[in-house]
C-alpha positions as CSV (number, residue, x, y, z in Angstrom):
1,X,-8.2,21.7,-12.6
2,X,-10.2,19.5,-10.5
3,X,-9.6,17.2,-7.5
4,X,-10.9,15.1,-4.8
5,X,-10.8,17.4,-1.6
6,X,-11.1,15.8,1.9
7,X,-12.9,19.1,3.3
8,X,-14.3,18.2,7.0
9,X,-13.3,15.2,9.1
10,X,-15.6,12.0,9.2
11,X,-17.1,13.1,5.9
12,X,-16.7,11.8,2.3
13,X,-14.4,13.9,0.0
14,X,-15.7,15.9,-2.7
15,X,-14.6,16.9,-6.4
16,X,-13.1,20.3,-6.5
17,X,-12.2,23.0,-8.6
18,X,-8.9,24.4,-7.3
19,X,-6.2,26.2,-9.3
20,X,-3.6,24.8,-10.9
21,X,-0.2,24.1,-8.9
22,X,3.1,25.9,-10.0
23,X,6.5,24.3,-9.2
24,X,8.4,26.3,-7.0
25,X,12.3,25.7,-6.4
26,X,13.4,21.8,-6.4
27,X,9.5,20.9,-7.6
28,X,8.3,18.8,-10.5
29,X,4.8,19.8,-11.9
30,X,3.1,16.0,-13.0
31,X,0.2,16.1,-15.4
32,X,-2.0,13.1,-13.8
33,X,-2.9,9.7,-15.6
34,X,-3.7,7.3,-12.5
35,X,-4.2,7.2,-9.2
36,X,-5.0,5.0,-6.8
37,X,-7.7,4.8,-3.8
38,X,-6.3,2.8,-1.0
39,X,-8.3,2.3,2.3
40,X,-5.4,4.0,4.4
41,X,-7.8,7.3,2.9
42,X,-10.4,5.6,4.6
43,X,-8.5,5.8,7.6
44,X,-7.9,9.7,7.0
45,X,-11.3,10.2,6.7
46,X,-12.6,7.9,10.0
47,X,-9.8,9.1,12.4
48,X,-6.4,10.2,11.1
49,X,-7.2,13.8,9.3
50,X,-8.7,14.5,12.5
51,X,-6.0,12.8,15.2
52,X,-3.2,14.0,13.3
53,X,-4.4,17.3,12.6
54,X,-4.0,17.6,8.7
55,X,-4.7,20.9,7.3
56,X,-7.6,20.8,5.6
57,X,-9.0,20.3,2.9
58,X,-6.7,18.3,1.1
59,X,-6.4,16.4,-2.0
60,X,-6.3,12.8,-1.4
61,X,-4.0,10.0,-3.3
62,X,-0.9,8.4,-2.4
63,X,-0.9,6.3,-4.9
64,X,0.4,8.4,-8.0
65,X,1.2,8.0,-12.1
66,X,1.9,10.9,-14.4
67,X,4.0,12.7,-16.5
68,X,6.5,15.1,-16.2
69,X,5.4,18.7,-17.5
70,X,7.7,21.2,-15.7
71,X,9.9,22.0,-12.8
72,X,10.9,25.0,-10.6
73,X,14.8,26.2,-10.1
74,X,17.5,23.9,-9.7
75,X,15.7,21.0,-11.0
76,X,14.7,21.7,-14.7
77,X,18.2,20.4,-15.7
78,X,17.9,16.9,-13.4
79,X,14.6,16.2,-14.6
80,X,13.2,14.9,-18.2
81,X,10.1,16.7,-19.1
82,X,7.8,14.4,-21.3
83,X,9.0,11.0,-18.5
84,X,6.4,9.0,-17.3
85,X,6.8,8.3,-13.7
86,X,5.4,6.5,-10.3
87,X,5.7,9.2,-7.6
88,X,7.6,7.0,-4.3
89,X,5.1,7.9,-1.3
90,X,6.8,8.1,2.1
91,X,8.4,11.1,1.4
92,X,12.0,11.7,4.0
93,X,14.0,14.4,4.7
94,X,17.0,13.3,2.9
95,X,20.0,13.5,5.4
96,X,19.3,11.5,8.4
97,X,20.6,8.1,9.3
98,X,17.6,6.3,8.1
99,X,17.5,8.2,5.1
100,X,21.1,7.5,4.5
101,X,20.4,4.0,4.5
102,X,17.4,4.2,2.0
103,X,14.4,3.9,4.6
104,X,13.1,7.0,4.1
105,X,9.8,5.8,4.2
106,X,10.9,5.6,8.0
107,X,12.7,9.0,8.6
108,X,13.9,10.1,11.8
109,X,13.0,14.2,10.9
110,X,9.8,13.6,9.1
111,X,7.5,14.8,12.0
112,X,9.5,17.6,13.2
113,X,10.6,19.2,9.9
114,X,6.8,18.4,8.8
115,X,7.6,16.0,5.8
116,X,4.5,13.7,5.2
117,X,3.5,11.0,2.1
118,X,0.9,13.2,-0.4
119,X,-2.5,12.5,0.9
120,X,-1.4,11.7,3.8
121,X,-0.8,15.2,5.2
122,X,-1.0,17.2,2.4
123,X,-2.1,17.3,-1.3
124,X,-2.2,14.1,-3.0
125,X,-2.7,12.8,-6.7
126,X,-6.3,12.1,-6.9
127,X,-6.4,15.9,-9.4
128,X,-5.5,16.3,-12.5
129,X,-2.1,18.0,-11.9
130,X,0.1,17.2,-8.7
131,X,3.5,18.5,-7.2
132,X,6.2,16.5,-6.5
133,X,8.8,17.4,-3.5
134,X,12.0,16.0,-5.2
135,X,13.5,14.6,-8.3
136,X,14.2,11.5,-6.3
137,X,10.6,10.5,-5.9
138,X,10.0,10.7,-9.6
139,X,10.7,6.9,-10.2
140,X,10.5,6.0,-14.1
141,X,8.3,3.6,-15.5
142,X,8.9,3.4,-19.2
143,X,6.0,2.2,-21.2
144,X,3.9,0.5,-18.5
145,X,0.2,1.0,-18.5
146,X,-0.1,3.7,-15.6
147,X,-3.4,2.4,-14.6
148,X,-1.8,-1.2,-14.1
149,X,1.2,0.6,-12.6
150,X,-0.3,3.1,-9.9
151,X,-1.0,0.7,-7.4
152,X,2.6,-0.7,-7.2
153,X,3.9,2.5,-5.5
154,X,2.0,1.1,-2.5
155,X,-0.1,-1.8,-3.0
156,X,3.0,-3.6,-4.7
157,X,5.5,-1.7,-2.5
158,X,4.1,-2.4,0.7
159,X,3.7,-6.2,0.5
160,X,7.4,-6.7,-1.0
161,X,9.0,-4.8,1.5
162,X,7.0,-7.2,3.9
163,X,7.9,-10.3,2.3
164,X,11.2,-9.2,1.9
165,X,11.5,-9.0,5.8
166,X,10.5,-13.2,6.0
167,X,12.0,-14.3,2.6
168,X,14.3,-16.1,5.0
169,X,10.9,-18.2,6.9
170,X,9.5,-19.1,3.3
171,X,11.9,-21.9,2.2
172,X,11.0,-25.3,0.7
173,X,7.6,-26.8,2.0
174,X,7.0,-23.4,4.1
175,X,3.6,-22.2,4.8
176,X,2.5,-18.7,4.3
177,X,-0.9,-17.2,5.4
178,X,-2.3,-13.8,3.1
179,X,-5.0,-12.0,5.2
180,X,-7.1,-10.3,3.3
181,X,-7.5,-10.1,-0.9
182,X,-7.5,-6.3,-1.5
183,X,-5.6,-4.0,-3.1
184,X,-2.4,-5.2,-0.9
185,X,-3.3,-8.7,-0.6
186,X,-4.0,-9.7,-4.2
187,X,-0.4,-8.5,-5.3
188,X,1.0,-10.3,-2.0
189,X,-0.1,-13.5,-2.9
190,X,1.6,-13.2,-6.6
191,X,4.5,-11.7,-5.2
192,X,5.1,-14.6,-2.4
193,X,4.5,-17.4,-5.4
194,X,7.4,-15.1,-7.5
195,X,10.1,-14.6,-4.5
196,X,9.4,-18.1,-2.3
197,X,8.4,-21.7,-2.9
198,X,5.8,-21.5,-0.2
199,X,2.2,-22.6,-0.2
200,X,-0.1,-19.6,0.1
201,X,-3.3,-19.6,2.2
202,X,-5.6,-16.7,1.5
203,X,-7.7,-16.1,4.0
204,X,-11.1,-13.5,3.5
205,X,-14.5,-13.2,4.6
206,X,-15.7,-12.6,1.2
207,X,-16.6,-15.6,-1.6
208,X,-15.8,-13.1,-4.6
209,X,-11.9,-12.2,-3.1
210,X,-11.0,-15.4,-2.2
211,X,-12.1,-16.5,-5.8
212,X,-9.4,-13.8,-7.0
213,X,-7.0,-15.0,-4.8
214,X,-7.4,-18.3,-6.4
215,X,-7.0,-17.0,-9.7
216,X,-3.8,-14.8,-8.9
217,X,-2.3,-17.9,-7.6
218,X,-3.0,-18.8,-3.7
219,X,-2.8,-22.9,-3.1
220,X,-5.6,-22.5,-0.3
221,X,-8.5,-20.4,0.0
222,X,-10.5,-20.2,3.4
223,X,-13.1,-18.3,4.7
224,X,-12.1,-15.9,7.8
225,X,-13.5,-17.9,10.6
226,X,-12.2,-20.2,13.5
227,X,-12.6,-22.7,11.0
228,X,-9.4,-21.0,9.0
229,X,-7.2,-21.5,12.2
230,X,-8.0,-25.5,12.2
231,X,-7.6,-25.5,8.5
232,X,-4.1,-24.1,8.7
233,X,-2.9,-26.3,11.6
234,X,-4.0,-29.2,9.4
235,X,-2.6,-28.5,6.5
236,X,0.8,-27.6,8.8
237,X,0.7,-31.0,10.7
238,X,-0.5,-29.2,13.9
239,X,2.1,-26.5,13.7
240,X,1.2,-24.0,12.1
241,X,2.0,-21.0,9.3
242,X,5.8,-20.3,9.2
243,X,4.7,-16.4,8.3
244,X,1.4,-14.8,8.7
245,X,0.8,-11.6,6.5
246,X,-1.9,-9.4,7.9
247,X,-3.2,-6.8,5.2
248,X,-6.5,-5.8,7.1
249,X,-5.0,-5.4,11.0
250,X,-8.6,-5.3,12.3
251,X,-9.1,-7.0,15.3
252,X,-10.9,-10.2,14.3
253,X,-7.8,-11.0,12.0
254,X,-5.7,-10.2,14.1
255,X,-7.0,-12.5,17.0
256,X,-7.4,-15.4,13.9
257,X,-3.4,-14.7,13.3
258,X,-2.3,-15.0,16.7
259,X,-3.8,-18.8,16.3
260,X,-2.2,-19.5,13.0
261,X,1.3,-19.0,14.0
262,X,4.1,-21.4,14.8
263,X,6.9,-21.4,16.8
264,X,9.9,-19.1,15.9
265,X,7.2,-17.8,12.7
266,X,6.9,-14.4,11.8
267,X,3.6,-12.3,12.3
268,X,3.3,-9.1,10.1
269,X,0.4,-7.0,10.4
270,X,0.7,-4.3,7.8
271,X,-3.0,-3.7,7.6
272,X,-4.4,-0.1,9.9
273,X,-8.0,-2.0,10.6
274,X,-7.5,-0.6,14.0
275,X,-6.4,-4.3,16.0
276,X,-4.1,-4.7,18.5
277,X,-2.2,-7.5,19.3
278,X,-1.5,-8.7,22.5
279,X,2.6,-10.0,22.7
280,X,4.3,-11.5,25.4
281,X,5.3,-14.8,27.0
282,X,2.3,-17.6,26.8
283,X,0.5,-15.1,24.5
284,X,2.2,-15.8,21.1
285,X,4.1,-19.1,20.0
286,X,7.3,-19.4,21.1
287,X,10.3,-16.6,20.1
288,X,7.9,-15.6,17.1
289,X,8.5,-12.3,15.4
290,X,6.0,-9.1,15.3
291,X,6.3,-6.6,12.7
292,X,4.7,-3.7,12.1
293,X,6.2,-2.5,8.5
294,X,5.2,0.8,6.6
295,X,5.6,0.6,3.2
296,X,9.0,0.7,1.5
297,X,12.2,1.8,0.0
298,X,12.6,3.7,-3.0
299,X,15.0,0.6,-3.7
300,X,11.9,-1.9,-3.2
301,X,9.9,0.0,-5.7
302,X,12.6,0.0,-8.5
303,X,12.4,-3.4,-7.5
304,X,8.6,-4.2,-8.2
305,X,8.7,-1.9,-11.5
306,X,11.0,-4.5,-12.6
307,X,8.6,-7.3,-11.6
308,X,5.8,-5.1,-13.0
309,X,4.9,-8.2,-16.4
310,X,4.9,-10.7,-13.6
311,X,2.0,-9.6,-11.8
312,X,-1.1,-9.7,-12.6
313,X,-2.9,-6.4,-11.1
314,X,-6.4,-6.2,-10.6
315,X,-7.8,-2.7,-11.1
316,X,-11.3,-0.9,-11.2
317,X,-11.3,2.0,-13.0
318,X,-13.3,5.7,-12.4
319,X,-13.1,8.8,-13.7
320,X,-12.2,11.9,-11.5
321,X,-15.6,12.9,-12.0
322,X,-16.6,9.4,-10.0
323,X,-13.7,9.7,-7.2
324,X,-16.6,10.2,-4.5
325,X,-18.8,7.1,-5.8
326,X,-15.1,5.2,-6.1
327,X,-14.3,6.0,-2.2
328,X,-17.7,4.9,-1.3
329,X,-17.5,1.7,-3.2
330,X,-13.9,1.3,-1.4
331,X,-15.6,2.0,1.9
332,X,-18.2,-0.9,1.4
333,X,-15.7,-3.1,0.7
334,X,-16.9,-3.9,-3.0
335,X,-14.2,-3.1,-5.1
336,X,-12.0,-5.9,-7.0
337,X,-8.2,-5.3,-6.4
338,X,-7.4,-1.7,-6.6
339,X,-9.6,1.5,-7.9
340,X,-7.9,3.7,-9.6
341,X,-9.0,6.6,-10.8
342,X,-8.1,8.4,-14.5
343,X,-8.3,11.8,-14.7
């Protein structure tokens, strides 16, 4: 079968021919119908594959949608062959305290037991077929379009979880800043508007991305520069935003976000752009809360699937044979919304 594989660190992946996988005990074989591409994949190429000693070659892709076509011993009776599913990505051991509470995204045994998300440590879904380690990671998606639905597994799940953490602060007359209107940000804007009465301020360096932000419901759109800080302060009568969601995480956005936040506000740094926040007395507003959430829970993903019909999910589709080109476009920042491979 064809697969987009990372062969060496610090290089772009390649389209390869590899054997079709066979499900072992407890595993499910999924025929891929869509795979989303993420900036995390770029970070894997640039840094994490080498820093975390990923075993290469590795098939990329942690946003996965497909059809169950086979299952291994012990689980065949627990799955529905032919069912269309989305794959929950942050796999956990299933038996530690965090997993028992539903937070498999924060599994306490993942490192010790070498449990990694697909495409972020072991073979992912940028291929024609994909192995899932347990039926619980398969979330039914009904008759949703897989191309539109597959970004929900990360680009939808991650902002949803982040918004839930700060939902109590997004009351009437509140202001939420969304920094970075890419795959996550354009869905984050819509989710804030669906879930809260907050005014949403979108911040990005790209006019095209800001146009997308306005299209999906942002109330105010600002170029990502020092003037954006003044604009947020003017909008909030000098107080600052109640919540700042940084879906970039690069040093320039972190530096701006720190200046936009009000006292007792939430500063949520989701993006993995390599920036560092300076936190402490006199460095951040009084009693602000700084968090760096990771993905979300399976329950969160079920909720996100349930609100899919209320979201406008912008995608740019590529054939699997064009997957390497898609990664180049993602790297260059020219993808609008989410890039999706269709095997």
